[in-house]
Phi, psi and omega in degrees: 000150184299331183264010174293136177279135180248337183203146173222152179212122177295131182238353181193184183303318180226035181220157177205158173264142182231141176243140180251164184302330181272005178099348178299140180224146179195181183252139172244128178240127178254119178279147179307328181295343179272348187269071176226168182062227182297335182277354182303325180299337182289351175294334179280115183304324179292323177290315180302323182293348178278013176310139180202174175252130176226117177051042177085003180249148167282128183212166175228169175303166180067028175060035175267126179211171180237144181291119182291331182291316178294320178299314181301311182298318179295317181290322177300322182278315189242352183082356179204158176233118180252120178260112182232000000 
């Protein structure tokens, strides 16, 4: 699918660059206010650094992932997706 993630790279404490199957690339920024519930573990820099791609999704251990379709649409429109 066009919005499948093919590559990710951590670029900051709570940010990363993401590449999609169709070549679109953008930045994802996670604000501290978004890091609650299952995302609370991402506050730990060592855990956040375990970012990876699994089956077209941005994911971390413990089954934490982000929806590629919402990410794709935001990046296509603004070049970045800010989760706050």
